[in-house]
C-alpha positions as YAML, in Angstrom:
chain: A
units: angstrom
residues:
- id: 1
  name: MET
  ca: [86.55, 140.17, 117.72]
- id: 2
  name: PRO
  ca: [88.02, 141.96, 120.71]
- id: 3
  name: LEU
  ca: [87.59, 145.48, 121.96]
- id: 4
  name: GLN
  ca: [90.94, 147.07, 122.73]
- id: 5
  name: LYS
  ca: [91.91, 150.45, 124.14]
- id: 6
  name: LEU
  ca: [93.67, 151.78, 121.06]
- id: 7
  name: PHE
  ca: [91.88, 152.87, 117.89]
- id: 8
  name: PHE
  ca: [93.01, 154.88, 114.89]
- id: 9
  name: PRO
  ca: [90.35, 157.40, 113.83]
- id: 10
  name: VAL
  ca: [91.24, 157.74, 110.14]
- id: 11
  name: VAL
  ca: [90.58, 155.02, 107.55]
- id: 12
  name: ASP
  ca: [90.60, 155.26, 103.78]
- id: 13
  name: ASP
  ca: [87.64, 155.31, 101.40]
- id: 14
  name: LEU
  ca: [88.13, 151.67, 100.42]
- id: 15
  name: ILE
  ca: [87.53, 150.48, 103.98]
- id: 16
  name: GLN
  ca: [84.40, 152.64, 104.24]
- id: 17
  name: LYS
  ca: [83.03, 151.21, 100.98]
- id: 18
  name: VAL
  ca: [83.77, 147.61, 101.93]
- id: 19
  name: ALA
  ca: [82.14, 148.15, 105.33]
- id: 20
  name: MET
  ca: [78.96, 149.48, 103.73]
- id: 21
  name: SER
  ca: [78.91, 146.69, 101.17]
- id: 22
  name: LEU
  ca: [79.29, 143.85, 103.68]
- id: 23
  name: THR
  ca: [76.98, 145.24, 106.36]
- id: 24
  name: GLY
  ca: [74.30, 146.34, 103.88]
- id: 25
  name: GLN
  ca: [73.70, 149.27, 106.21]
- id: 26
  name: ARG
  ca: [74.58, 152.93, 106.41]
- id: 27
  name: VAL
  ca: [77.88, 153.08, 108.26]
- id: 28
  name: ILE
  ca: [78.22, 155.64, 111.05]
- id: 29
  name: SER
  ca: [81.87, 155.02, 111.88]
- id: 30
  name: VAL
  ca: [84.81, 152.80, 111.04]
- id: 31
  name: ASP
  ca: [87.70, 152.79, 113.52]
- id: 32
  name: ARG
  ca: [91.03, 151.12, 112.98]
- id: 33
  name: HIS
  ca: [91.54, 148.57, 115.72]
- id: 34
  name: MET
  ca: [94.91, 147.55, 117.13]
- id: 35
  name: GLY
  ca: [94.77, 143.97, 115.95]
- id: 36
  name: GLY
  ca: [97.36, 141.31, 115.25]
- id: 37
  name: GLY
  ca: [100.63, 141.73, 113.43]
- id: 38
  name: ASN
  ca: [99.42, 140.14, 110.20]
- id: 39
  name: ASN
  ca: [95.92, 141.53, 109.68]
- id: 40
  name: ARG
  ca: [94.04, 144.80, 109.90]
- id: 41
  name: ILE
  ca: [90.86, 144.90, 111.99]
- id: 42
  name: PHE
  ca: [88.27, 147.66, 112.04]
- id: 43
  name: ARG
  ca: [85.33, 148.26, 114.34]
- id: 44
  name: VAL
  ca: [82.29, 149.16, 112.27]
- id: 45
  name: ARG
  ca: [79.24, 150.91, 113.71]
- id: 46
  name: THR
  ca: [76.10, 151.02, 111.55]
- id: 47
  name: ALA
  ca: [73.01, 153.21, 111.60]
- id: 48
  name: ASP
  ca: [71.04, 150.47, 113.36]
- id: 49
  name: LYS
  ca: [73.62, 150.66, 116.21]
- id: 50
  name: HIS
  ca: [75.15, 147.27, 115.49]
- id: 51
  name: LEU
  ca: [78.88, 146.73, 115.91]
- id: 52
  name: TYR
  ca: [80.90, 144.53, 113.58]
- id: 53
  name: ALA
  ca: [84.53, 143.51, 113.17]
- id: 54
  name: LEU
  ca: [85.80, 144.05, 109.64]
- id: 55
  name: LYS
  ca: [88.95, 142.02, 109.07]
- id: 56
  name: GLN
  ca: [91.33, 142.52, 106.19]
- id: 57
  name: TYR
  ca: [93.61, 139.66, 105.16]
- id: 58
  name: PRO
  ca: [96.63, 141.17, 103.38]
- id: 59
  name: GLN
  ca: [98.29, 138.93, 100.82]
- id: 60
  name: ARG
  ca: [101.62, 137.67, 102.11]
- id: 61
  name: ALA
  ca: [104.70, 137.02, 100.01]
- id: 62
  name: ASN
  ca: [105.24, 133.29, 99.37]
- id: 63
  name: ASP
  ca: [102.04, 132.38, 101.25]
- id: 64
  name: SER
  ca: [99.14, 131.06, 99.20]
- id: 65
  name: ARG
  ca: [97.00, 129.92, 102.15]
- id: 66
  name: ASP
  ca: [93.38, 131.01, 102.05]
- id: 67
  name: ARG
  ca: [93.22, 132.39, 105.58]
- id: 68
  name: LEU
  ca: [89.95, 134.21, 104.96]
- id: 69
  name: GLY
  ca: [88.28, 131.13, 103.51]
- id: 70
  name: ALA
  ca: [89.49, 128.90, 106.33]
- id: 71
  name: GLU
  ca: [88.33, 131.26, 109.09]
- id: 72
  name: PHE
  ca: [84.97, 132.06, 107.54]
- id: 73
  name: ALA
  ca: [84.19, 128.39, 106.84]
- id: 74
  name: ALA
  ca: [85.25, 127.37, 110.35]
- id: 75
  name: LEU
  ca: [83.02, 129.94, 112.06]
- id: 76
  name: LYS
  ca: [80.06, 129.10, 109.81]
- id: 77
  name: PHE
  ca: [80.50, 125.42, 110.65]
- id: 78
  name: LEU
  ca: [80.71, 126.11, 114.37]
- id: 79
  name: GLU
  ca: [77.62, 128.30, 114.21]
- id: 80
  name: SER
  ca: [75.74, 125.48, 112.45]
- id: 81
  name: CYS
  ca: [76.71, 123.21, 115.37]
- id: 82
  name: GLY
  ca: [75.38, 125.71, 117.91]
- id: 83
  name: VAL
  ca: [78.80, 126.68, 119.30]
- id: 84
  name: GLY
  ca: [78.26, 130.06, 120.91]
- id: 85
  name: ASN
  ca: [81.62, 131.13, 122.31]
- id: 86
  name: VAL
  ca: [83.08, 132.16, 118.95]
- id: 87
  name: PRO
  ca: [82.29, 135.21, 116.78]
- id: 88
  name: LYS
  ca: [79.59, 134.80, 114.13]
- id: 89
  name: ALA
  ca: [80.71, 135.06, 110.51]
- id: 90
  name: ILE
  ca: [78.46, 137.62, 108.77]
- id: 91
  name: ALA
  ca: [79.70, 138.25, 105.22]
- id: 92
  name: ALA
  ca: [82.85, 138.08, 103.13]
- id: 93
  name: ASP
  ca: [84.40, 139.55, 99.99]
- id: 94
  name: PRO
  ca: [87.19, 137.12, 99.09]
- id: 95
  name: ALA
  ca: [88.18, 139.07, 96.00]
- id: 96
  name: MET
  ca: [88.88, 142.16, 98.09]
- id: 97
  name: GLY
  ca: [90.30, 140.16, 101.00]
- id: 98
  name: PHE
  ca: [87.78, 141.26, 103.66]
- id: 99
  name: ALA
  ca: [85.37, 139.45, 105.99]
- id: 100
  name: LEU
  ca: [82.79, 140.76, 108.43]
- id: 101
  name: TYR
  ca: [82.30, 139.19, 111.85]
- id: 102
  name: GLU
  ca: [80.38, 139.77, 115.04]
- id: 103
  name: TRP
  ca: [82.14, 142.29, 117.27]
- id: 104
  name: ILE
  ca: [83.07, 140.89, 120.68]
- id: 105
  name: ASP
  ca: [83.32, 143.33, 123.59]
- id: 106
  name: GLY
  ca: [85.81, 142.32, 126.22]
- id: 107
  name: ILE
  ca: [89.45, 142.28, 127.25]
- id: 108
  name: MET
  ca: [92.41, 140.10, 126.42]
- id: 109
  name: VAL
  ca: [93.11, 137.23, 128.80]
- id: 110
  name: SER
  ca: [96.21, 138.34, 130.68]
- id: 111
  name: ASP
  ca: [96.18, 136.05, 133.71]
- id: 112
  name: ALA
  ca: [94.62, 132.67, 133.08]
- id: 113
  name: ALA
  ca: [92.98, 130.86, 135.97]
- id: 114
  name: GLU
  ca: [92.01, 127.22, 136.44]
- id: 115
  name: LEU
  ca: [88.51, 128.01, 135.17]
- id: 116
  name: ASP
  ca: [90.07, 129.34, 131.97]
- id: 117
  name: ILE
  ca: [91.99, 126.09, 131.50]
- id: 118
  name: ASP
  ca: [88.70, 124.25, 131.92]
- id: 119
  name: ALA
  ca: [87.04, 126.57, 129.39]
- id: 120
  name: ALA
  ca: [89.77, 125.82, 126.86]
- id: 121
  name: LEU
  ca: [89.38, 122.09, 127.45]
- id: 122
  name: GLU
  ca: [85.62, 122.34, 127.15]
- id: 123
  name: PHE
  ca: [86.00, 124.15, 123.84]
- id: 124
  name: ILE
  ca: [88.26, 121.56, 122.23]
- id: 125
  name: ALA
  ca: [86.01, 118.82, 123.63]
- id: 126
  name: VAL
  ca: [83.10, 120.44, 121.81]
- id: 127
  name: LEU
  ca: [85.15, 120.58, 118.60]
- id: 128
  name: HIS
  ca: [85.94, 116.89, 119.01]
- id: 129
  name: LYS
  ca: [82.28, 116.11, 119.59]
- id: 130
  name: TYR
  ca: [81.29, 117.74, 116.32]
- id: 131
  name: ARG
  ca: [83.98, 116.08, 114.20]
- id: 132
  name: THR
  ca: [81.25, 113.81, 112.80]
- id: 133
  name: ALA
  ca: [78.68, 116.59, 112.31]
- id: 134
  name: SER
  ca: [77.31, 117.49, 108.91]
- id: 135
  name: GLY
  ca: [79.87, 119.54, 107.00]
- id: 136
  name: ALA
  ca: [82.86, 118.52, 109.10]
- id: 137
  name: GLY
  ca: [84.19, 116.25, 106.39]
- id: 138
  name: GLU
  ca: [84.26, 119.16, 103.95]
- id: 139
  name: LEU
  ca: [86.67, 121.14, 106.11]
- id: 140
  name: SER
  ca: [90.29, 121.19, 104.99]
- id: 141
  name: LEU
  ca: [93.39, 120.15, 106.87]
- id: 142
  name: ALA
  ca: [94.63, 122.72, 109.37]
- id: 143
  name: SER
  ca: [97.42, 124.98, 108.25]
- id: 144
  name: GLU
  ca: [100.71, 123.09, 108.48]
- id: 145
  name: ALA
  ca: [98.90, 120.02, 109.77]
- id: 146
  name: CYS
  ca: [101.23, 117.30, 111.03]
- id: 147
  name: LEU
  ca: [99.58, 113.91, 110.69]
- id: 148
  name: ALA
  ca: [102.89, 112.04, 110.91]
- id: 149
  name: PRO
  ca: [106.13, 112.91, 112.72]
- id: 150
  name: ILE
  ca: [108.02, 112.98, 109.43]
- id: 151
  name: GLU
  ca: [105.98, 116.06, 108.48]
- id: 152
  name: ILE
  ca: [107.14, 117.89, 111.61]
- id: 153
  name: VAL
  ca: [110.73, 117.07, 110.64]
- id: 154
  name: ALA
  ca: [110.06, 118.27, 107.08]
- id: 155
  name: GLN
  ca: [108.64, 121.54, 108.38]
- id: 156
  name: LEU
  ca: [111.67, 122.00, 110.61]
- id: 157
  name: GLY
  ca: [113.90, 121.47, 107.61]
- id: 158
  name: ARG
  ca: [112.05, 124.02, 105.47]
- id: 159
  name: ARG
  ca: [112.06, 126.61, 108.23]
- id: 160
  name: LEU
  ca: [115.74, 126.04, 108.96]
- id: 161
  name: ALA
  ca: [116.63, 126.40, 105.28]
- id: 162
  name: ARG
  ca: [114.84, 129.76, 105.08]
- id: 163
  name: LEU
  ca: [116.48, 131.01, 108.27]
- id: 164
  name: ASN
  ca: [119.89, 129.92, 107.01]
- id: 165
  name: GLU
  ca: [119.37, 132.11, 103.96]
- id: 166
  name: VAL
  ca: [118.82, 135.12, 106.23]
- id: 167
  name: ALA
  ca: [121.61, 134.07, 108.61]
- id: 168
  name: CYS
  ca: [124.22, 135.02, 106.00]
- id: 169
  name: SER
  ca: [123.71, 138.63, 107.06]
- id: 170
  name: GLU
  ca: [122.71, 137.91, 110.68]
- id: 171
  name: PRO
  ca: [125.74, 136.68, 112.68]
- id: 172
  name: ARG
  ca: [123.72, 136.20, 115.90]
- id: 173
  name: LEU
  ca: [121.23, 134.00, 114.10]
- id: 174
  name: ALA
  ca: [123.96, 132.05, 112.28]
- id: 175
  name: ARG
  ca: [125.74, 131.21, 115.55]
- id: 176
  name: PHE
  ca: [122.53, 130.15, 117.25]
- id: 177
  name: LEU
  ca: [121.46, 127.87, 114.40]
- id: 178
  name: SER
  ca: [124.82, 126.15, 114.05]
- id: 179
  name: ASP
  ca: [125.96, 125.97, 117.67]
- id: 180
  name: GLU
  ca: [122.73, 125.57, 119.63]
- id: 181
  name: TYR
  ca: [119.84, 124.51, 117.42]
- id: 182
  name: ALA
  ca: [121.37, 122.05, 114.95]
- id: 183
  name: PRO
  ca: [122.95, 119.60, 117.47]
- id: 184
  name: VAL
  ca: [119.77, 119.43, 119.52]
- id: 185
  name: ALA
  ca: [117.57, 118.97, 116.44]
- id: 186
  name: VAL
  ca: [119.63, 115.99, 115.30]
- id: 187
  name: SER
  ca: [119.45, 114.28, 118.69]
- id: 188
  name: VAL
  ca: [115.73, 114.95, 119.14]
- id: 189
  name: GLU
  ca: [114.81, 113.49, 115.77]
- id: 190
  name: ALA
  ca: [116.85, 110.36, 116.53]
- id: 191
  name: TRP
  ca: [115.21, 110.09, 119.97]
- id: 192
  name: SER
  ca: [111.70, 110.42, 118.56]
- id: 193
  name: ARG
  ca: [112.36, 107.95, 115.74]
- id: 194
  name: ARG
  ca: [113.69, 105.42, 118.25]
- id: 195
  name: GLY
  ca: [110.59, 105.83, 120.38]
- id: 196
  name: TYR
  ca: [108.33, 105.20, 117.40]
- id: 197
  name: GLU
  ca: [110.34, 102.14, 116.46]
- id: 198
  name: LEU
  ca: [110.09, 100.74, 119.98]
- id: 199
  name: ALA
  ca: [106.31, 101.31, 119.90]
- id: 200
  name: GLY
  ca: [106.06, 99.48, 116.58]
- id: 201
  name: TRP
  ca: [104.86, 102.55, 114.67]
- id: 202
  name: ALA
  ca: [106.06, 103.97, 111.39]
- id: 203
  name: PHE
  ca: [107.53, 107.47, 111.65]
- id: 204
  name: GLU
  ca: [106.19, 108.25, 108.16]
- id: 205
  name: GLN
  ca: [102.67, 106.85, 108.67]
- id: 206
  name: PRO
  ca: [99.86, 109.44, 109.08]
- id: 207
  name: ILE
  ca: [97.44, 108.81, 111.93]
- id: 208
  name: ALA
  ca: [94.10, 107.28, 110.97]
- id: 209
  name: PRO
  ca: [91.21, 109.65, 110.17]
- id: 210
  name: GLU
  ca: [89.33, 108.52, 113.27]
- id: 211
  name: ASP
  ca: [92.25, 109.66, 115.45]
- id: 212
  name: ARG
  ca: [92.29, 113.20, 114.01]
- id: 213
  name: CYS
  ca: [90.61, 116.23, 115.51]
- id: 214
  name: LEU
  ca: [89.24, 119.59, 114.44]
- id: 215
  name: SER
  ca: [91.76, 122.15, 115.56]
- id: 216
  name: PRO
  ca: [91.89, 125.97, 115.68]
- id: 217
  name: SER
  ca: [95.62, 125.38, 115.08]
- id: 218
  name: ASP
  ca: [96.65, 128.65, 116.74]
- id: 219
  name: PHE
  ca: [94.83, 127.88, 119.99]
- id: 220
  name: GLY
  ca: [95.42, 129.56, 123.31]
- id: 221
  name: PHE
  ca: [94.53, 132.45, 125.56]
- id: 222
  name: HIS
  ca: [96.34, 134.84, 123.22]
- id: 223
  name: ASN
  ca: [93.34, 134.25, 120.95]
- id: 224
  name: ALA
  ca: [90.63, 134.51, 123.60]
- id: 225
  name: ILE
  ca: [88.51, 137.42, 124.82]
- id: 226
  name: ARG
  ca: [87.09, 137.70, 128.30]
- id: 227
  name: ARG
  ca: [83.59, 139.13, 128.38]
- id: 228
  name: ALA
  ca: [82.34, 141.28, 131.24]
- id: 229
  name: ASP
  ca: [80.73, 138.20, 132.84]
- id: 230
  name: GLY
  ca: [84.09, 136.39, 132.86]
- id: 231
  name: THR
  ca: [83.31, 133.90, 130.11]
- id: 232
  name: LEU
  ca: [85.72, 133.37, 127.24]
- id: 233
  name: VAL
  ca: [85.15, 133.79, 123.53]
- id: 234
  name: PHE
  ca: [87.73, 132.17, 121.25]
- id: 235
  name: VAL
  ca: [88.83, 134.05, 118.14]
- id: 236
  name: ASP
  ca: [91.21, 133.71, 115.19]
- id: 237
  name: PHE
  ca: [90.45, 130.63, 113.11]
- id: 238
  name: GLU
  ca: [92.58, 131.44, 110.06]
- id: 239
  name: TYR
  ca: [94.39, 128.10, 110.31]
- id: 240
  name: PHE
  ca: [91.45, 125.91, 111.41]
- id: 241
  name: GLY
  ca: [91.07, 122.35, 110.12]
- id: 242
  name: TRP
  ca: [91.85, 118.69, 110.64]
- id: 243
  name: ASP
  ca: [95.01, 117.79, 112.49]
- id: 244
  name: ASP
  ca: [96.64, 115.48, 115.01]
- id: 245
  name: PRO
  ca: [95.38, 116.30, 118.53]
- id: 246
  name: ALA
  ca: [98.96, 115.81, 119.72]
- id: 247
  name: LYS
  ca: [99.89, 118.93, 117.77]
- id: 248
  name: LEU
  ca: [96.99, 120.89, 119.28]
- id: 249
  name: ALA
  ca: [97.98, 119.85, 122.81]
- id: 250
  name: ALA
  ca: [101.70, 120.46, 122.33]
- id: 251
  name: ASP
  ca: [101.16, 123.86, 120.74]
- id: 252
  name: PHE
  ca: [98.91, 124.99, 123.59]
- id: 253
  name: LEU
  ca: [101.42, 123.84, 126.20]
- id: 254
  name: LEU
  ca: [104.39, 125.37, 124.42]
- id: 255
  name: HIS
  ca: [102.94, 128.58, 122.98]
- id: 256
  name: PRO
  ca: [105.19, 131.54, 123.83]
- id: 257
  name: GLY
  ca: [102.18, 133.82, 124.11]
- id: 258
  name: MET
  ca: [101.09, 132.05, 127.31]
- id: 259
  name: ARG
  ca: [102.79, 131.43, 130.61]
- id: 260
  name: LEU
  ca: [101.12, 128.43, 132.19]
- id: 261
  name: SER
  ca: [101.92, 127.58, 135.79]
- id: 262
  name: PRO
  ca: [102.94, 123.94, 136.42]
- id: 263
  name: PRO
  ca: [99.45, 123.08, 137.80]
- id: 264
  name: GLN
  ca: [97.78, 124.71, 134.78]
- id: 265
  name: TYR
  ca: [100.13, 122.88, 132.43]
- id: 266
  name: GLU
  ca: [99.31, 119.54, 134.00]
- id: 267
  name: ARG
  ca: [95.58, 120.32, 134.20]
- id: 268
  name: PHE
  ca: [95.46, 120.94, 130.45]
- id: 269
  name: ARG
  ca: [97.65, 117.95, 129.57]
- id: 270
  name: ALA
  ca: [95.54, 115.63, 131.72]
- id: 271
  name: GLY
  ca: [92.38, 117.11, 130.24]
- id: 272
  name: THR
  ca: [93.50, 116.32, 126.71]
- id: 273
  name: LEU
  ca: [94.06, 112.69, 127.70]
- id: 274
  name: LYS
  ca: [90.40, 112.45, 128.70]
- id: 275
  name: ILE
  ca: [89.21, 114.09, 125.49]
- id: 276
  name: TYR
  ca: [91.36, 112.21, 122.99]
- id: 277
  name: GLY
  ca: [91.56, 108.85, 124.70]
- id: 278
  name: GLU
  ca: [93.43, 107.69, 127.76]
- id: 279
  name: LYS
  ca: [93.65, 104.12, 126.42]
- id: 280
  name: GLY
  ca: [94.59, 104.91, 122.81]
- id: 281
  name: THR
  ca: [97.87, 106.03, 121.28]
- id: 282
  name: PHE
  ca: [97.39, 109.74, 121.95]
- id: 283
  name: ALA
  ca: [99.35, 109.93, 125.22]
- id: 284
  name: ALA
  ca: [102.33, 108.01, 123.85]
- id: 285
  name: ARG
  ca: [102.35, 109.98, 120.59]
- id: 286
  name: LEU
  ca: [102.20, 113.27, 122.45]
- id: 287
  name: ALA
  ca: [105.19, 112.26, 124.57]
- id: 288
  name: LEU
  ca: [107.23, 111.32, 121.50]
- id: 289
  name: VAL
  ca: [106.47, 114.34, 119.33]
- id: 290
  name: TYR
  ca: [106.45, 116.97, 122.08]
- id: 291
  name: PRO
  ca: [110.16, 117.87, 121.74]
- id: 292
  name: LEU
  ca: [109.79, 118.10, 117.96]
- id: 293
  name: TYR
  ca: [107.02, 120.66, 118.42]
- id: 294
  name: CYS
  ca: [109.21, 122.49, 120.90]
- id: 295
  name: LEU
  ca: [111.85, 122.79, 118.17]
- id: 296
  name: ARG
  ca: [109.14, 123.92, 115.75]
- id: 297
  name: TRP
  ca: [108.26, 126.76, 118.12]
- id: 298
  name: CYS
  ca: [111.93, 127.62, 118.28]
- id: 299
  name: MET
  ca: [111.87, 128.05, 114.49]
- id: 300
  name: ILE
  ca: [108.62, 130.04, 114.57]
- id: 301
  name: LEU
  ca: [110.06, 132.43, 117.14]
- id: 302
  name: LEU
  ca: [113.02, 133.08, 114.85]
- id: 303
  name: ASN
  ca: [110.67, 134.19, 112.05]
- id: 304
  name: GLU
  ca: [111.31, 137.62, 113.53]
- id: 305
  name: PHE
  ca: [114.49, 137.67, 111.46]
- id: 306
  name: LEU
  ca: [112.66, 137.13, 108.15]
- id: 307
  name: PRO
  ca: [112.10, 140.17, 105.90]
- id: 308
  name: GLU
  ca: [108.67, 138.89, 104.88]
- id: 309
  name: ARG
  ca: [107.56, 139.05, 108.52]
- id: 310
  name: TRP
  ca: [108.40, 142.74, 108.61]
- id: 311
  name: GLU
  ca: [106.68, 143.37, 105.32]
- id: 312
  name: ALA
  ca: [103.50, 141.74, 106.67]
- id: 313
  name: ARG
  ca: [103.67, 143.97, 109.73]
- id: 314
  name: ARG
  ca: [104.20, 147.04, 107.59]
- id: 315
  name: ARG
  ca: [101.09, 146.18, 105.58]
- id: 316
  name: ALA
  ca: [99.15, 145.66, 108.81]
- id: 317
  name: GLY
  ca: [100.31, 149.05, 110.09]
- id: 318
  name: VAL
  ca: [102.26, 147.60, 113.02]
- id: 319
  name: HIS
  ca: [105.52, 149.31, 113.98]
- id: 320
  name: VAL
  ca: [108.02, 147.49, 116.21]
- id: 321
  name: ASP
  ca: [111.71, 148.04, 116.92]
- id: 322
  name: ARG
  ca: [113.42, 145.29, 114.94]
- id: 323
  name: ASP
  ca: [116.56, 144.93, 117.06]
- id: 324
  name: ALA
  ca: [114.57, 144.62, 120.27]
- id: 325
  name: ALA
  ca: [112.11, 142.20, 118.67]
- id: 326
  name: THR
  ca: [114.77, 139.86, 117.27]
- id: 327
  name: ALA
  ca: [116.72, 139.89, 120.53]
- id: 328
  name: GLY
  ca: [113.61, 139.00, 122.51]
- id: 329
  name: GLN
  ca: [112.63, 136.18, 120.18]
- id: 330
  name: MET
  ca: [116.16, 134.81, 120.18]
- id: 331
  name: GLU
  ca: [116.04, 134.56, 123.96]
- id: 332
  name: LYS
  ca: [112.69, 132.76, 123.83]
- id: 333
  name: ALA
  ca: [114.09, 130.35, 121.24]
- id: 334
  name: ARG
  ca: [117.04, 129.68, 123.51]
- id: 335
  name: GLU
  ca: [114.62, 128.90, 126.36]
- id: 336
  name: ARG
  ca: [112.95, 126.28, 124.18]
- id: 337
  name: ILE
  ca: [116.26, 124.65, 123.41]
- id: 338
  name: SER
  ca: [116.77, 124.31, 127.17]
- id: 339
  name: ILE
  ca: [113.29, 122.82, 127.54]
- id: 340
  name: VAL
  ca: [114.05, 120.24, 124.87]
- id: 341
  name: ARG
  ca: [117.36, 119.23, 126.43]
- id: 342
  name: GLN
  ca: [115.76, 118.74, 129.84]
- id: 343
  name: TYR
  ca: [112.83, 116.85, 128.34]
- id: 344
  name: ILE
  ca: [115.11, 114.32, 126.64]
- id: 345
  name: VAL
  ca: [117.03, 113.83, 129.88]
- id: 346
  name: ASN
  ca: [113.79, 113.22, 131.78]
- id: 347
  name: HIS
  ca: [112.42, 110.84, 129.16]
- id: 348
  name: ALA
  ca: [115.53, 108.85, 128.34]
- id: 349
  name: GLN
  ca: [114.48, 105.68, 126.54]
...
C-alpha cells in the first residue's frame, strides 16, 4: 500500500487492538493514511521495525460484495504464483472488516510514460499466463463482470434507474439524463446489437471460459505505486476475478483517473491484442462493446450524486465539497457522451 504525504496522528483504541492482533507484534505506532474514498488505511509500525498497511473495509449500504475476501484471496493467489509487484497479504479479520498487507513505500503515478504502459501490459499478461494455475478456478467472477454485452446494458439500466430516483431533487442531473444521456444510450445499444448480429454472435451469449481473463477490474495507474527505483507496484484488488478482457481493456482506456496520450492509448490497445489474441474475437468484441463501456463510465461518474456515495466517504473520513464534486463529475460525464458520439460516427457500420 502506498506512502502518502498526509497522515492523521490520532486513531481509536479499536484500530490499535486490531493492529496488534493481526501483526502479532507490539505496535509502536498506527497512523491514519490518506487513502481512497471508500476505505480507511493505516500505516502500522511494529516493535520489530516492520511496516504494514492495515485496511478497513466499511460496510456500504445496499452493497453485499465481499471486498475484503476478494482482495485477500487475489493477493494470496498472486503470491502463490510468484507475482512480486503487488502487496503481500499478511492476515485478515473478516468479522471486524480489517486486513493486513505489506506496506509499499513510493509515490502515486502522476505522469505515466511509455515504460509504465509496458509495465501495465506486462502485469495483465502475467495474470493471463496464470489463469490456468492451481487455485485460479476457485476465484470468483470480478465485481460487475460483463461476460456478455446484455449484462453491460443491464448494468446501465440499473444505474440509470438509481440516478433517476435521485434526479427528482437534482434538476441538473435530470436534464442531463433525459436530454443528453438517454438518446445516445438508445442509439449505442442499437449500434452494438447490429454489430453483433452482423458478426453472427448472440448479444446475450456469455463468452466461453477459455476466452475469459483474470482481471483486477479497477485497473490503472490510479491504483499503482512507483517505488524509488521507478518500478510499479499494483494495488487495490477489491474487485478482482474472472471477466471479459474486453472490459479490462476498455476500462483502462476510458478510466477518468488517467489521461493517456494518443500514443499511450494506442500502445496499450495494441498490447492487449497481442495478449488476448490478434486472430480471435477479442479485437472485434472490444470494438463493439467499447461505446457501451464508455456509457458505463458516464454512469459511474454520476455516482457523485448518490447519497450512499457520500455516506461511504463520511465513514472513510473523506471530506469533499459536494457541489464542486458533482459539477466536476457532470462535466466528465458530458465528455464521455462526446466520445461515444464521435466513436459511432467513426465506426459507422
